[in-house]
PDB file of N, CA, C and O in Angstrom:
ATOM      1  N   MET A   1     176.990  50.234 129.358  1.00  0.00           N
ATOM      2  CA  MET A   1     178.324  51.161 128.167  1.00  0.00           C
ATOM      3  C   MET A   1     179.287  49.807 127.945  1.00  0.00           C
ATOM      4  O   MET A   1     180.006  49.979 126.961  1.00  0.00           O
ATOM      5  N   SER A   2     179.582  48.005 128.839  1.00  0.00           N
ATOM      6  CA  SER A   2     180.459  47.974 127.854  1.00  0.00           C
ATOM      7  C   SER A   2     179.710  47.101 126.331  1.00  0.00           C
ATOM      8  O   SER A   2     180.453  46.725 125.425  1.00  0.00           O
ATOM      9  N   ASP A   3     178.383  46.914 126.280  1.00  0.00           N
ATOM     10  CA  ASP A   3     177.334  46.426 125.070  1.00  0.00           C
ATOM     11  C   ASP A   3     177.206  47.644 123.763  1.00  0.00           C
ATOM     12  O   ASP A   3     176.524  47.604 122.739  1.00  0.00           O
ATOM     13  N   SER A   4     177.639  48.129 123.994  1.00  0.00           N
ATOM     14  CA  SER A   4     177.713  49.564 122.807  1.00  0.00           C
ATOM     15  C   SER A   4     179.591  49.426 122.701  1.00  0.00           C
ATOM     16  O   SER A   4     180.378  49.536 121.761  1.00  0.00           O
ATOM     17  N   LEU A   5     179.722  49.196 123.868  1.00  0.00           N
ATOM     18  CA  LEU A   5     180.755  49.208 123.145  1.00  0.00           C
ATOM     19  C   LEU A   5     182.144  47.822 121.839  1.00  0.00           C
ATOM     20  O   LEU A   5     183.148  47.630 121.153  1.00  0.00           O
ATOM     21  N   ALA A   6     180.673  47.300 122.589  1.00  0.00           N
ATOM     22  CA  ALA A   6     181.517  45.381 122.226  1.00  0.00           C
ATOM     23  C   ALA A   6     180.494  45.743 120.734  1.00  0.00           C
ATOM     24  O   ALA A   6     180.902  45.322 119.651  1.00  0.00           O
ATOM     25  N   ILE A   7     179.463  46.364 120.790  1.00  0.00           N
ATOM     26  CA  ILE A   7     178.808  46.756 119.628  1.00  0.00           C
ATOM     27  C   ILE A   7     179.676  48.098 118.559  1.00  0.00           C
ATOM     28  O   ILE A   7     180.155  47.820 117.459  1.00  0.00           O
ATOM     29  N   ALA A   8     179.710  49.067 118.976  1.00  0.00           N
ATOM     30  CA  ALA A   8     180.604  49.462 117.894  1.00  0.00           C
ATOM     31  C   ALA A   8     181.896  48.780 117.699  1.00  0.00           C
ATOM     32  O   ALA A   8     182.062  48.469 116.520  1.00  0.00           O
ATOM     33  N   GLN A   9     183.068  48.380 118.647  1.00  0.00           N
ATOM     34  CA  GLN A   9     183.985  48.119 118.205  1.00  0.00           C
ATOM     35  C   GLN A   9     184.098  46.623 116.910  1.00  0.00           C
ATOM     36  O   GLN A   9     184.867  46.231 116.033  1.00  0.00           O
ATOM     37  N   SER A  10     182.459  46.124 117.697  1.00  0.00           N
ATOM     38  CA  SER A  10     181.971  44.856 116.598  1.00  0.00           C
ATOM     39  C   SER A  10     182.054  45.599 114.287  1.00  0.00           C
ATOM     40  O   SER A  10     182.424  45.308 113.150  1.00  0.00           O
ATOM     41  N   PHE A  11     181.250  46.802 115.294  1.00  0.00           N
ATOM     42  CA  PHE A  11     181.160  47.567 113.905  1.00  0.00           C
ATOM     43  C   PHE A  11     182.585  48.537 113.060  1.00  0.00           C
ATOM     44  O   PHE A  11     182.684  49.121 111.981  1.00  0.00           O
ATOM     45  N   ALA A  12     183.471  48.307 114.179  1.00  0.00           N
ATOM     46  CA  ALA A  12     184.569  49.290 113.793  1.00  0.00           C
ATOM     47  C   ALA A  12     185.463  48.002 112.428  1.00  0.00           C
ATOM     48  O   ALA A  12     185.817  47.953 111.250  1.00  0.00           O
ATOM     49  N   ALA A  13     185.418  47.049 113.902  1.00  0.00           N
ATOM     50  CA  ALA A  13     185.837  45.585 112.560  1.00  0.00           C
ATOM     51  C   ALA A  13     184.612  45.179 110.914  1.00  0.00           C
ATOM     52  O   ALA A  13     184.849  45.527 109.757  1.00  0.00           O
ATOM     53  N   MET A  14     183.972  44.762 111.174  1.00  0.00           N
ATOM     54  CA  MET A  14     183.583  45.196 110.125  1.00  0.00           C
ATOM     55  C   MET A  14     183.252  46.021 108.773  1.00  0.00           C
ATOM     56  O   MET A  14     182.777  45.635 107.705  1.00  0.00           O
ATOM     57  N   GLN A  15     183.796  47.661 109.332  1.00  0.00           N
ATOM     58  CA  GLN A  15     183.686  48.486 108.328  1.00  0.00           C
ATOM     59  C   GLN A  15     185.577  47.888 108.035  1.00  0.00           C
ATOM     60  O   GLN A  15     185.931  48.034 106.865  1.00  0.00           O
ATOM     61  N   ALA A  16     186.452  47.402 108.807  1.00  0.00           N
ATOM     62  CA  ALA A  16     187.583  47.301 108.412  1.00  0.00           C
ATOM     63  C   ALA A  16     187.407  46.123 107.444  1.00  0.00           C
ATOM     64  O   ALA A  16     187.953  46.343 106.363  1.00  0.00           O
ATOM     65  N   SER A  17     187.021  45.370 107.501  1.00  0.00           N
ATOM     66  CA  SER A  17     187.069  44.108 106.975  1.00  0.00           C
ATOM     67  C   SER A  17     185.850  43.851 105.209  1.00  0.00           C
ATOM     68  O   SER A  17     185.767  43.015 104.309  1.00  0.00           O
ATOM     69  N   SER A  18     185.397  44.703 105.457  1.00  0.00           N
ATOM     70  CA  SER A  18     184.532  44.918 103.834  1.00  0.00           C
ATOM     71  C   SER A  18     185.811  46.122 103.393  1.00  0.00           C
ATOM     72  O   SER A  18     186.480  45.844 102.398  1.00  0.00           O
ATOM     73  N   THR A  19     186.056  47.152 103.982  1.00  0.00           N
ATOM     74  CA  THR A  19     187.025  47.925 103.656  1.00  0.00           C
ATOM     75  C   THR A  19     188.745  47.320 102.736  1.00  0.00           C
ATOM     76  O   THR A  19     189.225  47.574 101.631  1.00  0.00           O
ATOM     77  N   GLN A  20     189.050  46.738 103.525  1.00  0.00           N
ATOM     78  CA  GLN A  20     189.865  45.288 102.891  1.00  0.00           C
ATOM     79  C   GLN A  20     189.359  45.379 101.540  1.00  0.00           C
ATOM     80  O   GLN A  20     189.653  46.123 100.604  1.00  0.00           O
ATOM     81  N   GLN A  21     188.137  44.001 101.728  1.00  0.00           N
ATOM     82  CA  GLN A  21     188.215  43.659 100.380  1.00  0.00           C
ATOM     83  C   GLN A  21     188.088  44.308  99.644  1.00  0.00           C
ATOM     84  O   GLN A  21     188.598  43.944  98.585  1.00  0.00           O
ATOM     85  N   ALA A  22     187.602  45.227  99.629  1.00  0.00           N
ATOM     86  CA  ALA A  22     186.856  46.194  98.687  1.00  0.00           C
ATOM     87  C   ALA A  22     188.292  46.541  97.775  1.00  0.00           C
ATOM     88  O   ALA A  22     188.244  46.538  96.545  1.00  0.00           O
ATOM     89  N   LEU A  23     189.486  46.818  98.475  1.00  0.00           N
ATOM     90  CA  LEU A  23     190.872  47.251  98.274  1.00  0.00           C
ATOM     91  C   LEU A  23     191.837  45.477  97.847  1.00  0.00           C
ATOM     92  O   LEU A  23     192.944  45.157  97.415  1.00  0.00           O
ATOM     93  N   GLN A  24     190.902  44.954  98.187  1.00  0.00           N
ATOM     94  CA  GLN A  24     191.153  43.087  97.420  1.00  0.00           C
ATOM     95  C   GLN A  24     191.135  43.063  95.939  1.00  0.00           C
ATOM     96  O   GLN A  24     192.147  42.986  95.242  1.00  0.00           O
ATOM     97  N   THR A  25     189.554  43.155  95.374  1.00  0.00           N
ATOM     98  CA  THR A  25     188.816  43.248  94.830  1.00  0.00           C
ATOM     99  C   THR A  25     189.628  44.344  93.424  1.00  0.00           C
ATOM    100  O   THR A  25     190.071  44.108  92.301  1.00  0.00           O
ATOM    101  N   GLU A  26     189.464  45.715  94.392  1.00  0.00           N
ATOM    102  CA  GLU A  26     190.117  46.441  93.071  1.00  0.00           C
ATOM    103  C   GLU A  26     191.307  46.289  91.971  1.00  0.00           C
ATOM    104  O   GLU A  26     191.408  46.362  90.746  1.00  0.00           O
ATOM    105  N   MET A  27     191.992  46.085  92.875  1.00  0.00           N
ATOM    106  CA  MET A  27     193.733  45.408  93.603  1.00  0.00           C
ATOM    107  C   MET A  27     193.851  43.898  92.124  1.00  0.00           C
ATOM    108  O   MET A  27     194.616  43.818  91.163  1.00  0.00           O
ATOM    109  N   LEU A  28     192.681  42.915  92.611  1.00  0.00           N
ATOM    110  CA  LEU A  28     192.768  41.917  91.549  1.00  0.00           C
ATOM    111  C   LEU A  28     191.677  42.309  89.998  1.00  0.00           C
ATOM    112  O   LEU A  28     191.865  41.542  89.054  1.00  0.00           O
ATOM    113  N   ARG A  29     190.381  43.691  89.741  1.00  0.00           N
ATOM    114  CA  ARG A  29     190.718  43.546  89.016  1.00  0.00           C
ATOM    115  C   ARG A  29     191.633  44.901  87.859  1.00  0.00           C
ATOM    116  O   ARG A  29     191.460  45.172  86.670  1.00  0.00           O
ATOM    117  N   GLN A  30     192.456  45.396  88.758  1.00  0.00           N
ATOM    118  CA  GLN A  30     194.083  45.920  88.020  1.00  0.00           C
ATOM    119  C   GLN A  30     194.857  44.804  87.245  1.00  0.00           C
ATOM    120  O   GLN A  30     195.353  44.821  86.118  1.00  0.00           O
ATOM    121  N   GLN A  31     194.809  43.911  88.121  1.00  0.00           N
ATOM    122  CA  GLN A  31     195.607  42.803  87.921  1.00  0.00           C
ATOM    123  C   GLN A  31     195.704  42.321  86.343  1.00  0.00           C
ATOM    124  O   GLN A  31     196.435  42.234  85.357  1.00  0.00           O
ATOM    125  N   ALA A  32     193.600  41.933  87.213  1.00  0.00           N
ATOM    126  CA  ALA A  32     193.746  41.884  85.613  1.00  0.00           C
ATOM    127  C   ALA A  32     193.410  42.353  83.656  1.00  0.00           C
ATOM    128  O   ALA A  32     193.347  42.024  82.472  1.00  0.00           O
ATOM    129  N   ALA A  33     193.297  43.435  84.796  1.00  0.00           N
ATOM    130  CA  ALA A  33     193.217  44.578  83.470  1.00  0.00           C
ATOM    131  C   ALA A  33     195.359  44.993  82.965  1.00  0.00           C
ATOM    132  O   ALA A  33     195.799  45.446  81.909  1.00  0.00           O
ATOM    133  N   SER A  34     195.862  44.722  83.797  1.00  0.00           N
ATOM    134  CA  SER A  34     197.852  44.294  83.577  1.00  0.00           C
ATOM    135  C   SER A  34     197.605  42.966  82.556  1.00  0.00           C
ATOM    136  O   SER A  34     197.839  42.867  81.351  1.00  0.00           O
ATOM    137  N   ASP A  35     197.138  42.149  83.347  1.00  0.00           N
ATOM    138  CA  ASP A  35     197.451  41.038  82.453  1.00  0.00           C
ATOM    139  C   ASP A  35     197.032  40.849  80.986  1.00  0.00           C
ATOM    140  O   ASP A  35     197.541  40.172  80.092  1.00  0.00           O
ATOM    141  N   GLN A  36     195.638  41.882  81.010  1.00  0.00           N
ATOM    142  CA  GLN A  36     195.341  41.605  79.630  1.00  0.00           C
ATOM    143  C   GLN A  36     196.208  42.767  78.873  1.00  0.00           C
ATOM    144  O   GLN A  36     197.216  42.563  78.196  1.00  0.00           O
ATOM    145  N   ALA A  37     196.026  43.141  78.951  1.00  0.00           N
ATOM    146  CA  ALA A  37     197.493  44.046  78.026  1.00  0.00           C
ATOM    147  C   ALA A  37     198.620  43.508  78.031  1.00  0.00           C
ATOM    148  O   ALA A  37     199.163  43.916  77.005  1.00  0.00           O
ATOM    149  N   VAL A  38     199.337  42.807  78.588  1.00  0.00           N
ATOM    150  CA  VAL A  38     200.227  41.524  78.011  1.00  0.00           C
ATOM    151  C   VAL A  38     200.061  41.209  77.723  1.00  0.00           C
ATOM    152  O   VAL A  38     200.782  41.430  76.751  1.00  0.00           O
ATOM    153  N   VAL A  39     199.054  39.961  77.265  1.00  0.00           N
ATOM    154  CA  VAL A  39     198.434  39.787  76.351  1.00  0.00           C
ATOM    155  C   VAL A  39     198.068  39.342  75.234  1.00  0.00           C
ATOM    156  O   VAL A  39     198.021  38.248  74.671  1.00  0.00           O
ATOM    157  N   THR A  40     197.604  41.281  74.831  1.00  0.00           N
ATOM    158  CA  THR A  40     197.123  42.062  73.747  1.00  0.00           C
ATOM    159  C   THR A  40     198.121  41.750  73.110  1.00  0.00           C
ATOM    160  O   THR A  40     198.175  41.115  72.057  1.00  0.00           O
ATOM    161  N   LEU A  41     199.871  42.665  74.401  1.00  0.00           N
ATOM    162  CA  LEU A  41     201.436  43.347  73.478  1.00  0.00           C
ATOM    163  C   LEU A  41     201.894  41.291  73.125  1.00  0.00           C
ATOM    164  O   LEU A  41     202.654  40.792  72.296  1.00  0.00           O
ATOM    165  N   LEU A  42     201.200  40.784  73.965  1.00  0.00           N
ATOM    166  CA  LEU A  42     201.760  40.010  72.891  1.00  0.00           C
ATOM    167  C   LEU A  42     201.331  39.077  71.226  1.00  0.00           C
ATOM    168  O   LEU A  42     201.827  38.531  70.240  1.00  0.00           O
ATOM    169  N   GLN A  43     200.259  39.383  71.791  1.00  0.00           N
ATOM    170  CA  GLN A  43     199.940  38.828  70.073  1.00  0.00           C
ATOM    171  C   GLN A  43     200.091  39.494  69.313  1.00  0.00           C
ATOM    172  O   GLN A  43     200.215  39.056  68.169  1.00  0.00           O
ATOM    173  N   GLN A  44     200.179  41.348  69.657  1.00  0.00           N
ATOM    174  CA  GLN A  44     200.719  42.161  68.341  1.00  0.00           C
ATOM    175  C   GLN A  44     202.015  41.385  67.373  1.00  0.00           C
ATOM    176  O   GLN A  44     202.084  40.971  66.216  1.00  0.00           O
ATOM    177  N   GLY A  45     203.200  41.471  68.846  1.00  0.00           N
ATOM    178  CA  GLY A  45     204.399  40.768  68.129  1.00  0.00           C
ATOM    179  C   GLY A  45     203.918  40.093  67.961  1.00  0.00           C
ATOM    180  O   GLY A  45     202.820  40.640  67.851  1.00  0.00           O
ATOM    181  N   VAL A  46     203.658  38.507  67.712  1.00  0.00           N
ATOM    182  CA  VAL A  46     202.834  37.484  67.035  1.00  0.00           C
ATOM    183  C   VAL A  46     202.688  38.012  65.554  1.00  0.00           C
ATOM    184  O   VAL A  46     203.210  37.708  64.481  1.00  0.00           O
ATOM    185  N   ASP A  47     201.889  38.799  65.905  1.00  0.00           N
ATOM    186  CA  ASP A  47     201.040  38.367  64.467  1.00  0.00           C
ATOM    187  C   ASP A  47     202.367  40.018  63.643  1.00  0.00           C
ATOM    188  O   ASP A  47     202.601  40.232  62.454  1.00  0.00           O
ATOM    189  N   GLN A  48     202.717  40.528  64.452  1.00  0.00           N
ATOM    190  CA  GLN A  48     204.195  41.148  63.120  1.00  0.00           C
ATOM    191  C   GLN A  48     205.414  40.408  63.455  1.00  0.00           C
ATOM    192  O   GLN A  48     206.469  40.989  63.201  1.00  0.00           O
ATOM    193  N   MET A  49     205.468  39.414  63.899  1.00  0.00           N
ATOM    194  CA  MET A  49     206.728  38.101  63.087  1.00  0.00           C
ATOM    195  C   MET A  49     205.630  37.394  62.050  1.00  0.00           C
ATOM    196  O   MET A  49     206.165  37.269  60.949  1.00  0.00           O
ATOM    197  N   GLN A  50     204.434  36.957  62.056  1.00  0.00           N
ATOM    198  CA  GLN A  50     203.809  36.095  61.257  1.00  0.00           C
ATOM    199  C   GLN A  50     204.204  36.932  59.964  1.00  0.00           C
ATOM    200  O   GLN A  50     204.752  36.376  59.012  1.00  0.00           O
ATOM    201  N   ALA A  51     203.826  38.649  59.967  1.00  0.00           N
ATOM    202  CA  ALA A  51     203.844  39.177  59.116  1.00  0.00           C
ATOM    203  C   ALA A  51     205.784  39.177  59.026  1.00  0.00           C
ATOM    204  O   ALA A  51     206.511  38.291  59.475  1.00  0.00           O
ATOM    205  N   THR A  52     205.994  39.782  58.686  1.00  0.00           N
ATOM    206  CA  THR A  52     207.483  39.728  58.176  1.00  0.00           C
ATOM    207  C   THR A  52     207.851  38.397  58.067  1.00  0.00           C
ATOM    208  O   THR A  52     209.065  38.605  58.061  1.00  0.00           O
ATOM    209  N   LEU A  53     207.770  37.325  57.986  1.00  0.00           N
ATOM    210  CA  LEU A  53     208.060  35.606  58.042  1.00  0.00           C
ATOM    211  C   LEU A  53     207.225  35.499  56.069  1.00  0.00           C
ATOM    212  O   LEU A  53     206.228  36.022  55.570  1.00  0.00           O
ATOM    213  N   PRO A  54     207.800  34.995  55.779  1.00  0.00           N
ATOM    214  CA  PRO A  54     208.051  34.101  53.830  1.00  0.00           C
ATOM    215  C   PRO A  54     206.634  34.234  53.751  1.00  0.00           C
ATOM    216  O   PRO A  54     206.312  35.265  54.342  1.00  0.00           O
ATOM    217  N   ALA A  55     205.559  33.583  53.234  1.00  0.00           N
ATOM    218  CA  ALA A  55     204.019  32.645  53.461  1.00  0.00           C
ATOM    219  C   ALA A  55     204.408  31.590  53.160  1.00  0.00           C
ATOM    220  O   ALA A  55     205.039  31.227  52.168  1.00  0.00           O
ATOM    221  N   GLY A  56     203.795  30.692  54.589  1.00  0.00           N
ATOM    222  CA  GLY A  56     203.347  29.406  54.465  1.00  0.00           C
ATOM    223  C   GLY A  56     204.363  28.838  56.012  1.00  0.00           C
ATOM    224  O   GLY A  56     204.422  27.783  56.643  1.00  0.00           O
ATOM    225  N   GLN A  57     205.082  30.274  56.130  1.00  0.00           N
ATOM    226  CA  GLN A  57     206.291  30.274  57.960  1.00  0.00           C
ATOM    227  C   GLN A  57     205.363  30.859  59.104  1.00  0.00           C
ATOM    228  O   GLN A  57     204.624  31.822  58.899  1.00  0.00           O
ATOM    229  N   GLY A  58     205.461  30.160  60.413  1.00  0.00           N
ATOM    230  CA  GLY A  58     204.722  30.569  61.458  1.00  0.00           C
ATOM    231  C   GLY A  58     203.699  30.038  61.751  1.00  0.00           C
ATOM    232  O   GLY A  58     203.082  30.071  62.816  1.00  0.00           O
ATOM    233  N   GLN A  59     203.391  29.324  60.446  1.00  0.00           N
ATOM    234  CA  GLN A  59     201.454  28.888  61.395  1.00  0.00           C
ATOM    235  C   GLN A  59     201.735  27.187  61.705  1.00  0.00           C
ATOM    236  O   GLN A  59     202.815  26.600  61.633  1.00  0.00           O
ATOM    237  N   SER A  60     200.548  26.687  62.028  1.00  0.00           N
ATOM    238  CA  SER A  60     201.176  25.647  63.555  1.00  0.00           C
ATOM    239  C   SER A  60     200.925  24.156  62.104  1.00  0.00           C
ATOM    240  O   SER A  60     200.049  24.158  61.239  1.00  0.00           O
ATOM    241  N   VAL A  61     201.648  23.443  62.245  1.00  0.00           N
ATOM    242  CA  VAL A  61     202.367  22.296  61.393  1.00  0.00           C
ATOM    243  C   VAL A  61     201.308  21.462  62.526  1.00  0.00           C
ATOM    244  O   VAL A  61     201.045  21.853  63.663  1.00  0.00           O
ATOM    245  N   ASP A  62     200.759  20.121  61.808  1.00  0.00           N
ATOM    246  CA  ASP A  62     200.174  18.857  62.735  1.00  0.00           C
ATOM    247  C   ASP A  62     201.334  17.754  62.455  1.00  0.00           C
ATOM    248  O   ASP A  62     201.506  17.119  61.415  1.00  0.00           O
ATOM    249  N   ILE A  63     201.943  17.704  63.435  1.00  0.00           N
ATOM    250  CA  ILE A  63     203.740  16.203  63.385  1.00  0.00           C
ATOM    251  C   ILE A  63     202.042  15.272  63.932  1.00  0.00           C
ATOM    252  O   ILE A  63     202.324  14.772  65.021  1.00  0.00           O
ATOM    253  N   SER A  64     201.086  15.042  63.710  1.00  0.00           N
ATOM    254  CA  SER A  64     200.983  14.142  63.773  1.00  0.00           C
ATOM    255  C   SER A  64     200.773  12.746  62.194  1.00  0.00           C
ATOM    256  O   SER A  64     200.938  11.526  62.199  1.00  0.00           O
ATOM    257  N   ALA A  65     200.469  13.457  61.364  1.00  0.00           N
ATOM    258  CA  ALA A  65     200.314  12.788  60.792  1.00  0.00           C
ATOM    259  C   ALA A  65     201.415  12.619  59.778  1.00  0.00           C
ATOM    260  O   ALA A  65     201.339  11.735  58.925  1.00  0.00           O
TER     261      ALA A  65
END
């Protein structure tokens, strides 16, 4: 009887661990999507800012020359 109880407890623990890993994976996936949305928003802001600057402004400059 104790063997079957130990097996059941082990199975329950494995299921809980599996569920926790699935939740963590989904949370990471959602965080990555959120981070990508922030990057896209920032890039749009940069693009809009550069569009309003006079010609030649807002570009990279080589200061080592």
